C-alpha positions in Angstrom: 21.2 2.7 -13.5 17.3 2.7 -13.9 15.5 5.9 -14.5 11.8 6.2 -13.6 9.7 9.1 -14.9 6.2 9.7 -13.5 3.4 11.6 -15.3 -0.2 12.1 -15.0 -0.6 14.1 -11.8 -2.6 17.3 -11.5 -5.6 19.1 -9.9 -8.9 17.2 -9.7 -12.1 17.6 -7.9 -13.3 15.2 -5.2 -14.9 12.2 -6.8 -12.7 12.6 -9.9 -10.2 10.3 -11.5 -6.5 10.4 -12.5 -4.2 7.9 -14.0 -0.6 8.0 -13.1 2.1 6.5 -15.3 5.7 5.5 -14.5 8.0 4.7 -17.4 11.2 2.8 -16.6 14.5 2.7 -18.5 16.6 -0.5 -19.0 15.8 -4.1 -19.6 15.1 -5.4 -16.1 11.6 -3.9 -15.6 9.8 -7.2 -15.9 12.0 -8.9 -13.2 11.1 -6.7 -10.2 8.1 -5.5 -8.2 7.0 -2.0 -8.8 5.2 0.2 -6.3 3.6 3.6 -5.9 4.2 5.6 -2.7 2.8 8.9 -1.6 3.9 11.7 0.8 1.6 14.4 1.9 2.9 17.6 3.6 4.0 16.9 7.1 3.4 13.2 6.9 5.6 10.2 6.3 5.8 8.5 3.0 3.4 5.6 2.7 2.8 2.7 0.4 -0.2 3.1 -1.9 0.0 -0.1 -4.0 2.5 -2.7 -5.2 2.6 -5.1 -8.1 4.9 -8.1 -8.2 6.7 -9.3 -11.3 4.0 -11.9 -11.6 1.2 -9.5 -11.4 0.1 -10.0 -7.7 -1.1 -6.7 -6.1 -1.2 -5.2 -2.6 -3.1 -2.1 -1.6 -3.2 0.3 1.3 -6.5 0.0 3.2 -7.2 3.6 2.5 -7.2 3.1 -1.4 -8.7 -0.4 -1.7 -11.7 -0.4 -4.1 -10.7 3.0 -5.5 -7.2 2.6 -6.9 -5.8 -0.1 -9.3 -2.2 -0.7 -10.0 -1.2 -2.4 -13.2 1.9 -3.0 -15.3 2.8 -3.4 -19.0 6.1 -5.2 -19.3 6.2 -4.6 -23.0 6.2 -0.8 -22.4 8.2 -0.9 -19.2 5.5 1.1 -17.5 3.5 0.8 -14.3 0.2 2.6 -13.9 -2.0 3.7 -11.0 -5.6 4.3 -11.9 -7.2 6.4 -9.2 -10.9 6.8 -9.0 -13.3 8.5 -6.5 -10.5 10.7 -5.3 -10.7 12.4 -1.9 -8.9 15.5 -0.5 -6.9 13.2 1.7 -5.4 11.6 -1.4 -3.5 14.9 -2.0 0.2 14.1 -2.0 3.3 13.7 -4.2 3.1 10.2 -5.7 6.4 8.5 -6.6 7.0 5.1 -8.1 9.8 2.7 -7.2 11.4 -0.4 -8.8 12.0 -2.8 -5.9 12.6 0.0 -3.5 16.0 0.7 -5.1 15.2 3.2 -7.8 12.8 6.1 -7.4 11.2 8.6 -9.7 11.0 12.3 -9.0 7.4 12.3 -8.1 4.2 13.8 -9.5 1.9 16.1 -7.5 -1.8 15.0 -7.1 -4.1 17.7 -5.6 -7.8 16.9 -4.9 -9.7 20.0 -4.1 -12.9 21.8 -5.1 
């Protein structure tokens, strides 16, 4: 069983930045892709960004150029650097390991 724990969410003004972290337990972190999803109230969960075991990345069109996903296999941690945040980025952000294990989520609110 893998446990994922997200941190770094909070309230930020439009144009601000946040960095989310997701720490994973176990020894298999480096073998699997990791991804960040988000779900806003009344909306379906959507993929934000994904990083493969080899470091290749995929981004939703809505966050390209503003968000950066990265991973540190030595620390079993995946990050999501979010810059130039917009009110429409407000959501609960969750990380997943290969779509099998999920964290509890962290709230990101972008508001003035």
